[in-house]
KEDRENVEX-674019 format. One record per residue (C-alpha): x, y, z. Coordinates in nm, 3 decimals. Example, Ala and Ser with C-alpha at 12.3 -4.5 7.8 and 13.67 -1.06 7.14 Angstrom:
! KEDRENVEX-674019
+---------+---------+---------+
:      px :      py :      pz :
+---------+---------+---------+
:   1.230 :  -0.450 :   0.780 :
:   1.367 :  -0.106 :   0.714 :
+---------+---------+---------+
//
This chain:
! KEDRENVEX-674019
+---------+---------+---------+
:      px :      py :      pz :
+---------+---------+---------+
:  -0.034 :  -0.019 :   0.020 :
:   0.127 :   0.351 :  -0.041 :
:   0.120 :   0.410 :   0.342 :
:   0.440 :   0.143 :   0.227 :
:   0.659 :   0.332 :   0.014 :
:   0.899 :   0.522 :   0.240 :
:   0.965 :   0.202 :   0.460 :
:   1.067 :   0.038 :   0.097 :
:   1.243 :   0.334 :   0.011 :
:   1.431 :   0.357 :   0.262 :
:   1.485 :  -0.045 :   0.261 :
:   1.625 :   0.010 :  -0.061 :
:   1.844 :   0.334 :  -0.009 :
:   1.647 :   0.562 :  -0.251 :
:   1.695 :   0.935 :  -0.182 :
:   1.397 :   0.955 :  -0.458 :
:   1.214 :   0.788 :  -0.695 :
:   1.106 :   0.945 :  -1.031 :
:   0.810 :   0.832 :  -1.263 :
:   0.815 :   0.964 :  -1.635 :
:   0.504 :   0.913 :  -1.872 :
:   0.172 :   1.035 :  -1.880 :
:  -0.101 :   0.920 :  -1.656 :
:  -0.272 :   0.707 :  -1.882 :
:  -0.206 :   0.343 :  -1.913 :
:   0.126 :   0.398 :  -1.704 :
:   0.064 :   0.192 :  -1.393 :
:   0.340 :   0.400 :  -1.151 :
:   0.185 :   0.724 :  -1.288 :
:  -0.163 :   0.621 :  -1.219 :
:  -0.085 :   0.470 :  -0.891 :
:  -0.008 :   0.853 :  -0.821 :
:  -0.232 :   1.048 :  -0.988 :
:  -0.578 :   0.874 :  -0.953 :
:  -0.635 :   0.816 :  -1.333 :
:  -0.696 :   1.154 :  -1.420 :
:  -0.627 :   1.212 :  -1.760 :
:  -0.236 :   1.357 :  -1.784 :
:  -0.069 :   1.312 :  -2.086 :
:   0.217 :   1.478 :  -1.946 :
:   0.400 :   1.472 :  -1.650 :
:   0.678 :   1.371 :  -1.416 :
:   0.669 :   1.237 :  -1.069 :
:   0.936 :   1.278 :  -0.801 :
:   0.834 :   1.156 :  -0.425 :
:   1.141 :   1.208 :  -0.230 :
:   1.191 :   0.952 :   0.076 :
:   0.988 :   1.092 :   0.368 :
:   0.821 :   1.342 :   0.163 :
:   0.498 :   1.374 :  -0.023 :
:   0.512 :   1.365 :  -0.422 :
:   0.522 :   1.647 :  -0.644 :
:   0.408 :   1.640 :  -1.004 :
:   0.501 :   1.857 :  -1.279 :
:   0.265 :   1.944 :  -1.499 :
:   0.213 :   2.085 :  -1.875 :
:  -0.001 :   2.418 :  -1.819 :
:  -0.294 :   2.265 :  -2.091 :
:  -0.361 :   2.010 :  -1.819 :
:  -0.311 :   2.250 :  -1.517 :
:  -0.692 :   2.168 :  -1.394 :
:  -0.611 :   1.758 :  -1.411 :
:  -0.339 :   1.812 :  -1.259 :
:  -0.490 :   1.981 :  -0.930 :
:  -0.754 :   1.759 :  -0.958 :
:  -0.481 :   1.466 :  -0.835 :
:  -0.469 :   1.645 :  -0.493 :
:  -0.097 :   1.596 :  -0.520 :
:   0.160 :   1.901 :  -0.482 :
:   0.231 :   2.006 :  -0.815 :
:   0.470 :   2.266 :  -1.002 :
:   0.409 :   2.318 :  -1.362 :
:   0.652 :   2.339 :  -1.604 :
:   0.654 :   2.680 :  -1.727 :
:   0.822 :   2.774 :  -1.392 :
:   1.181 :   2.659 :  -1.573 :
:   1.108 :   2.847 :  -1.933 :
:   1.200 :   2.602 :  -2.150 :
:   1.208 :   2.772 :  -2.457 :
:   1.495 :   3.021 :  -2.303 :
:   1.674 :   2.698 :  -2.233 :
:   1.646 :   2.588 :  -2.582 :
:   1.813 :   2.889 :  -2.723 :
:   2.104 :   2.858 :  -2.444 :
:   2.125 :   2.493 :  -2.562 :
:   2.133 :   2.610 :  -2.911 :
:   1.806 :   2.442 :  -3.013 :
:   1.943 :   2.088 :  -2.856 :
:   1.609 :   1.941 :  -2.692 :
:   1.785 :   1.730 :  -2.529 :
:   1.993 :   1.973 :  -2.341 :
:   1.730 :   2.184 :  -2.271 :
:   1.521 :   1.850 :  -2.128 :
:   1.831 :   1.783 :  -1.957 :
:   1.863 :   2.120 :  -1.807 :
:   1.530 :   2.152 :  -1.705 :
:   1.572 :   1.882 :  -1.478 :
:   1.812 :   1.974 :  -1.359 :
:   1.650 :   2.254 :  -1.294 :
:   1.341 :   2.090 :  -1.130 :
:   1.570 :   1.843 :  -0.906 :
:   1.745 :   2.109 :  -0.739 :
:   1.381 :   2.293 :  -0.682 :
:   1.333 :   2.010 :  -0.455 :
:   1.625 :   1.957 :  -0.287 :
:   1.751 :   1.663 :  -0.458 :
:   2.136 :   1.654 :  -0.569 :
:   2.264 :   1.351 :  -0.444 :
:   2.149 :   0.986 :  -0.361 :
:   1.979 :   0.676 :  -0.548 :
:   1.673 :   0.748 :  -0.741 :
:   1.476 :   0.462 :  -0.905 :
:   1.322 :   0.545 :  -1.253 :
:   0.951 :   0.415 :  -1.352 :
:   0.698 :   0.497 :  -1.582 :
:   0.673 :   0.469 :  -1.969 :
:   0.868 :   0.645 :  -2.224 :
:   1.092 :   0.613 :  -2.560 :
:   1.377 :   0.392 :  -2.347 :
:   1.641 :   0.558 :  -2.567 :
:   1.533 :   0.911 :  -2.502 :
:   1.488 :   0.815 :  -2.085 :
:   1.868 :   0.653 :  -2.140 :
:   2.013 :   0.997 :  -2.282 :
:   1.792 :   1.179 :  -2.019 :
:   1.927 :   0.979 :  -1.745 :
:   2.289 :   1.006 :  -1.828 :
:   2.257 :   1.340 :  -1.879 :
:   2.129 :   1.446 :  -1.563 :
:   2.404 :   1.199 :  -1.386 :
:   2.678 :   1.438 :  -1.584 :
:   2.508 :   1.755 :  -1.484 :
:   2.448 :   1.647 :  -1.087 :
:   2.734 :   1.429 :  -1.012 :
:   2.549 :   1.298 :  -0.660 :
:   2.263 :   1.130 :  -0.813 :
:   2.277 :   0.822 :  -0.958 :
:   1.924 :   0.638 :  -1.136 :
:   1.863 :   0.276 :  -1.103 :
:   1.595 :   0.007 :  -1.185 :
:   1.331 :  -0.178 :  -1.005 :
:   1.483 :  -0.499 :  -1.115 :
:   1.380 :  -0.661 :  -0.802 :
:   1.049 :  -0.517 :  -0.772 :
:   1.151 :  -0.410 :  -0.452 :
:   0.954 :  -0.070 :  -0.343 :
:   0.653 :   0.040 :  -0.603 :
:   0.546 :  -0.344 :  -0.688 :
:   0.546 :  -0.459 :  -0.335 :
:   0.378 :  -0.158 :  -0.246 :
:   0.136 :  -0.231 :  -0.523 :
:   0.076 :  -0.553 :  -0.439 :
:  -0.159 :  -0.459 :  -0.122 :
:  -0.476 :  -0.320 :  -0.211 :
:  -0.667 :  -0.090 :   0.033 :
:  -1.017 :  -0.081 :   0.049 :
:  -1.081 :   0.187 :  -0.236 :
:  -0.817 :   0.023 :  -0.453 :
:  -0.997 :  -0.311 :  -0.384 :
:  -1.364 :  -0.147 :  -0.450 :
:  -1.226 :  -0.068 :  -0.850 :
:  -1.131 :  -0.442 :  -0.846 :
:  -1.450 :  -0.584 :  -0.767 :
:  -1.588 :  -0.324 :  -0.977 :
:  -1.388 :  -0.438 :  -1.274 :
:  -1.485 :  -0.815 :  -1.170 :
:  -1.867 :  -0.745 :  -1.142 :
:  -1.820 :  -0.614 :  -1.559 :
:  -1.608 :  -0.909 :  -1.633 :
:  -1.875 :  -1.104 :  -1.598 :
:  -2.157 :  -0.951 :  -1.714 :
:  -1.971 :  -0.959 :  -2.055 :
:  -1.896 :  -1.314 :  -1.995 :
:  -2.285 :  -1.372 :  -1.951 :
:  -2.337 :  -1.155 :  -2.252 :
:  -2.098 :  -1.365 :  -2.480 :
:  -2.283 :  -1.680 :  -2.346 :
:  -2.601 :  -1.561 :  -2.418 :
:  -2.500 :  -1.425 :  -2.792 :
:  -2.362 :  -1.758 :  -2.867 :
:  -2.651 :  -1.978 :  -2.735 :
:  -2.877 :  -1.757 :  -2.921 :
:  -2.796 :  -1.893 :  -3.203 :
:  -2.935 :  -2.188 :  -3.384 :
:  -2.666 :  -2.466 :  -3.474 :
:  -2.659 :  -2.647 :  -3.863 :
:  -2.392 :  -2.887 :  -3.999 :
:  -2.198 :  -2.880 :  -3.673 :
:  -2.181 :  -2.510 :  -3.636 :
:  -2.318 :  -2.215 :  -3.521 :
:  -2.527 :  -1.955 :  -3.778 :
:  -2.664 :  -1.622 :  -3.812 :
:  -3.037 :  -1.557 :  -3.973 :
:  -2.882 :  -1.594 :  -4.311 :
:  -2.714 :  -1.963 :  -4.228 :
:  -2.384 :  -1.786 :  -4.290 :
:  -2.121 :  -1.923 :  -4.037 :
:  -2.084 :  -1.696 :  -3.679 :
:  -1.701 :  -1.618 :  -3.634 :
:  -1.425 :  -1.583 :  -3.378 :
:  -1.350 :  -1.206 :  -3.506 :
:  -1.740 :  -1.143 :  -3.438 :
:  -1.761 :  -1.261 :  -3.115 :
:  -1.451 :  -1.075 :  -3.008 :
:  -1.628 :  -0.732 :  -3.195 :
:  -1.856 :  -0.781 :  -2.968 :
:  -1.673 :  -0.812 :  -2.660 :
:  -1.511 :  -0.549 :  -2.744 :
:  -1.839 :  -0.367 :  -2.742 :
:  -2.000 :  -0.429 :  -2.426 :
:  -1.679 :  -0.402 :  -2.232 :
:  -1.663 :  -0.017 :  -2.407 :
:  -2.051 :   0.038 :  -2.301 :
:  -1.971 :  -0.092 :  -1.961 :
:  -1.685 :   0.186 :  -1.918 :
:  -1.442 :  -0.038 :  -1.941 :
:  -1.138 :  -0.100 :  -2.183 :
:  -0.946 :  -0.388 :  -2.362 :
:  -0.577 :  -0.264 :  -2.412 :
:  -0.467 :  -0.602 :  -2.419 :
:  -0.682 :  -0.775 :  -2.622 :
:  -0.884 :  -1.159 :  -2.568 :
:  -0.801 :  -1.501 :  -2.634 :
:  -1.132 :  -1.616 :  -2.742 :
:  -1.001 :  -1.917 :  -2.918 :
:  -1.155 :  -2.274 :  -3.062 :
:  -1.030 :  -2.588 :  -3.128 :
:  -0.638 :  -2.623 :  -3.212 :
:  -0.572 :  -2.292 :  -3.053 :
:  -0.749 :  -2.309 :  -2.766 :
:  -0.465 :  -2.549 :  -2.743 :
:  -0.222 :  -2.293 :  -2.716 :
:  -0.250 :  -2.125 :  -2.420 :
:  -0.168 :  -1.751 :  -2.520 :
:  -0.311 :  -1.816 :  -2.846 :
:  -0.585 :  -1.531 :  -2.898 :
:  -0.757 :  -1.692 :  -3.143 :
:  -0.809 :  -1.697 :  -3.537 :
:  -1.118 :  -1.404 :  -3.675 :
:  -1.213 :  -1.622 :  -3.930 :
:  -1.225 :  -1.962 :  -3.718 :
:  -1.614 :  -2.070 :  -3.729 :
:  -1.765 :  -2.150 :  -3.364 :
:  -1.797 :  -2.501 :  -3.429 :
:  -2.065 :  -2.772 :  -3.181 :
:  -1.799 :  -2.976 :  -2.945 :
:  -1.476 :  -2.812 :  -2.947 :
:  -1.289 :  -2.597 :  -2.676 :
:  -1.316 :  -2.260 :  -2.639 :
:  -1.113 :  -2.060 :  -2.455 :
:  -1.236 :  -1.754 :  -2.317 :
:  -0.935 :  -1.538 :  -2.117 :
:  -1.079 :  -1.177 :  -2.060 :
:  -0.860 :  -0.894 :  -1.878 :
:  -1.047 :  -0.600 :  -1.931 :
:  -0.955 :  -0.251 :  -1.722 :
:  -1.081 :   0.021 :  -1.605 :
:  -1.081 :   0.360 :  -1.856 :
:  -0.801 :   0.557 :  -1.909 :
:  -0.573 :   0.250 :  -1.760 :
:  -0.683 :   0.129 :  -1.386 :
:  -0.729 :  -0.119 :  -1.206 :
:  -0.751 :  -0.468 :  -1.432 :
:  -0.947 :  -0.783 :  -1.365 :
:  -0.870 :  -1.144 :  -1.520 :
:  -1.138 :  -1.430 :  -1.585 :
:  -1.100 :  -1.729 :  -1.789 :
:  -1.384 :  -2.013 :  -1.876 :
:  -1.341 :  -2.299 :  -2.116 :
:  -1.647 :  -2.387 :  -2.309 :
:  -1.774 :  -2.637 :  -2.543 :
:  -2.102 :  -2.541 :  -2.787 :
:  -2.398 :  -2.814 :  -2.764 :
:  -2.190 :  -3.124 :  -2.615 :
:  -1.855 :  -3.191 :  -2.544 :
:  -1.692 :  -3.509 :  -2.652 :
:  -1.538 :  -3.743 :  -2.427 :
:  -1.162 :  -3.672 :  -2.389 :
:  -1.271 :  -3.257 :  -2.332 :
:  -1.502 :  -3.391 :  -2.092 :
:  -1.270 :  -3.595 :  -1.895 :
:  -0.973 :  -3.255 :  -1.973 :
:  -1.249 :  -3.036 :  -1.776 :
:  -1.257 :  -3.259 :  -1.516 :
:  -0.926 :  -3.261 :  -1.437 :
:  -0.862 :  -2.943 :  -1.416 :
:  -1.143 :  -2.864 :  -1.221 :
:  -1.056 :  -3.090 :  -0.978 :
:  -0.692 :  -2.896 :  -0.985 :
:  -0.841 :  -2.564 :  -0.961 :
:  -1.077 :  -2.679 :  -0.650 :
:  -0.843 :  -2.895 :  -0.471 :
:  -0.573 :  -2.567 :  -0.473 :
:  -0.842 :  -2.346 :  -0.393 :
:  -0.901 :  -2.530 :  -0.068 :
:  -0.570 :  -2.559 :   0.014 :
:  -0.489 :  -2.158 :  -0.023 :
:  -0.376 :  -1.987 :   0.294 :
:  -0.312 :  -1.657 :   0.382 :
:   0.141 :  -1.546 :   0.404 :
:   0.171 :  -1.885 :   0.223 :
:   0.402 :  -1.878 :  -0.039 :
:   0.268 :  -1.882 :  -0.417 :
:   0.512 :  -2.110 :  -0.528 :
:   0.362 :  -2.392 :  -0.304 :
:   0.051 :  -2.425 :  -0.564 :
:   0.246 :  -2.422 :  -0.834 :
:   0.426 :  -2.729 :  -0.713 :
:   0.085 :  -2.857 :  -0.564 :
:  -0.097 :  -2.812 :  -0.892 :
:   0.201 :  -3.003 :  -1.128 :
:   0.197 :  -3.273 :  -0.832 :
:  -0.194 :  -3.315 :  -0.890 :
:  -0.140 :  -3.297 :  -1.278 :
:   0.141 :  -3.574 :  -1.289 :
:  -0.026 :  -3.775 :  -1.087 :
:  -0.341 :  -3.792 :  -1.335 :
:  -0.072 :  -3.879 :  -1.623 :
:  -0.028 :  -3.531 :  -1.750 :
:   0.288 :  -3.415 :  -1.822 :
:   0.367 :  -3.081 :  -1.645 :
:   0.619 :  -2.793 :  -1.616 :
:   0.765 :  -2.896 :  -1.343 :
:   0.875 :  -3.224 :  -1.516 :
:   0.958 :  -3.090 :  -1.811 :
:   1.020 :  -2.729 :  -1.839 :
:   1.023 :  -2.702 :  -2.184 :
:   0.671 :  -2.939 :  -2.209 :
:   0.402 :  -2.741 :  -2.501 :
:   0.144 :  -3.035 :  -2.389 :
:  -0.010 :  -3.060 :  -2.027 :
:   0.022 :  -2.834 :  -1.719 :
:   0.312 :  -2.597 :  -1.913 :
:   0.230 :  -2.248 :  -1.745 :
:   0.239 :  -2.088 :  -1.372 :
:  -0.070 :  -2.105 :  -1.159 :
:  -0.119 :  -1.728 :  -1.089 :
:  -0.024 :  -1.395 :  -1.076 :
:  -0.122 :  -1.077 :  -0.892 :
:  -0.409 :  -0.848 :  -1.055 :
:  -0.418 :  -0.454 :  -0.994 :
:  -0.301 :  -0.134 :  -1.245 :
:  -0.079 :  -0.399 :  -1.427 :
:  -0.266 :  -0.771 :  -1.537 :
:   0.039 :  -0.897 :  -1.404 :
:   0.194 :  -0.846 :  -1.097 :
:   0.306 :  -0.968 :  -0.741 :
:   0.266 :  -1.193 :  -0.600 :
:   0.382 :  -1.432 :  -0.869 :
:   0.333 :  -1.756 :  -0.823 :
:   0.580 :  -1.954 :  -1.067 :
:   0.778 :  -2.218 :  -0.926 :
:   1.099 :  -1.985 :  -0.818 :
:   0.852 :  -1.659 :  -0.693 :
:   0.964 :  -1.576 :  -0.383 :
:   0.618 :  -1.397 :  -0.341 :
:   0.380 :  -1.463 :  -0.069 :
:   0.011 :  -1.389 :  -0.063 :
:  -0.009 :  -1.166 :   0.221 :
:  -0.285 :  -0.991 :   0.309 :
:  -0.432 :  -0.763 :   0.069 :
:  -0.290 :  -0.925 :  -0.216 :
:  -0.550 :  -0.987 :  -0.569 :
:  -0.430 :  -1.289 :  -0.709 :
:  -0.594 :  -1.490 :  -1.002 :
:  -0.599 :  -1.941 :  -0.981 :
:  -0.512 :  -2.034 :  -1.351 :
:  -0.476 :  -2.377 :  -1.402 :
:  -0.495 :  -2.545 :  -1.767 :
:  -0.421 :  -2.828 :  -1.969 :
:  -0.316 :  -2.831 :  -2.358 :
:  -0.276 :  -3.078 :  -2.631 :
:  -0.290 :  -2.952 :  -2.938 :
:  -0.260 :  -3.273 :  -3.161 :
:  -0.587 :  -3.341 :  -2.962 :
:  -0.742 :  -2.978 :  -3.050 :
:  -0.843 :  -2.968 :  -2.667 :
:  -0.730 :  -2.695 :  -2.447 :
:  -0.896 :  -2.618 :  -2.136 :
:  -0.831 :  -2.318 :  -1.856 :
:  -1.014 :  -2.209 :  -1.570 :
:  -0.936 :  -1.877 :  -1.359 :
:  -1.088 :  -1.664 :  -1.102 :
:  -0.934 :  -1.394 :  -0.917 :
:  -0.915 :  -1.359 :  -0.554 :
:  -0.851 :  -1.175 :  -0.268 :
:  -0.656 :  -1.216 :   0.080 :
:  -0.849 :  -1.016 :   0.353 :
:  -0.698 :  -0.883 :   0.616 :
:  -0.884 :  -1.156 :   0.867 :
:  -0.732 :  -1.373 :   0.643 :
:  -0.964 :  -1.536 :   0.421 :
:  -0.927 :  -1.614 :   0.083 :
:  -1.254 :  -1.485 :  -0.132 :
:  -1.302 :  -1.530 :  -0.472 :
:  -1.369 :  -1.136 :  -0.621 :
:  -1.684 :  -1.244 :  -0.912 :
:  -1.755 :  -1.594 :  -0.891 :
:  -1.915 :  -1.723 :  -1.193 :
:  -2.101 :  -2.010 :  -1.327 :
:  -1.824 :  -2.335 :  -1.466 :
:  -2.087 :  -2.507 :  -1.678 :
:  -1.836 :  -2.655 :  -2.005 :
:  -2.098 :  -2.708 :  -2.227 :
:  -2.298 :  -2.432 :  -2.325 :
:  -2.659 :  -2.576 :  -2.484 :
:  -2.763 :  -2.461 :  -2.836 :
:  -3.073 :  -2.450 :  -3.028 :
:  -3.069 :  -2.689 :  -3.353 :
:  -2.800 :  -2.982 :  -3.482 :
+---------+---------+---------+
//
């Protein structure tokens, strides 16, 4: 949580944090600014002090609405700096940063940098600032020790945003199921009124529309894959594929709030009309592992514990696992889950080597799956969970786990 940031900064010997880039779709800037539309900004937080937001005058109202201390770039008279730099934009920008830092008393120490901007430009700017203020050393957060750790635990307000996204997500999933089942089957596939086949692309277009109508965005896309594609875990689906009866469909949807706010993550596996025996068996195996793992979740446990447990259970059923063979492309071949928040993937990670724990306040996914491309069968079940302050594990948006969606016709 935000209250932990100063402690984490001290533990990592930081003088300050610098967050660069817009607020929109920039998780670390959004974390401080709270979703106000700001297209150009820098945020500096000195250890033990409140953050300062540097803003463009055109967005002064949006900057003020963040509640942060604000300083307009206009103070630094960039055009004068540009003239002094003989038109060199990079030199002028470095001079501007130098003045900004000096204004804040930031002239020495380690500065951890976050945000979104052109990597080459950031490299040149940080190198130039270090030359202009030799006492400052820029560092990255390769160990995810400061802001990613603070962001792992959600307060009540953050949780309300994720709950709301869960409600939107499951409503859209329900609309998708209704949309599919209102079509009739003909010659083993779903068809429209004109007898033309319904395609994956048409379904995905409707999903995007329904999300937009609900006030959500879909910046990472949606997985809606059928048949062999469903057996490739991150195949988003082939738009021209027809909706065929009896084939497994993996529907993995992970939208976020407008302007790049909090995400939700959710997956169901469906078969239209009926489920072949192999698909039914594979689904039952995944559901069994899902149910066992969820029943064993405990607050403060290592996430990797449950990855090992899922591998153990799948292996006992005769399925290859990533623990037996890290290169396997069949069976269970990914990690069990990950945190969700302002990033679709964040701490706590639940891979075999992850040190992350399911601490109180964490929001995370549980998503076991099985994949057999040669059989054209893929299955995954995913829900998102929260560790309450009392240590309970709660599903954020429960939804039916039925495999078969009944359709009209034959």
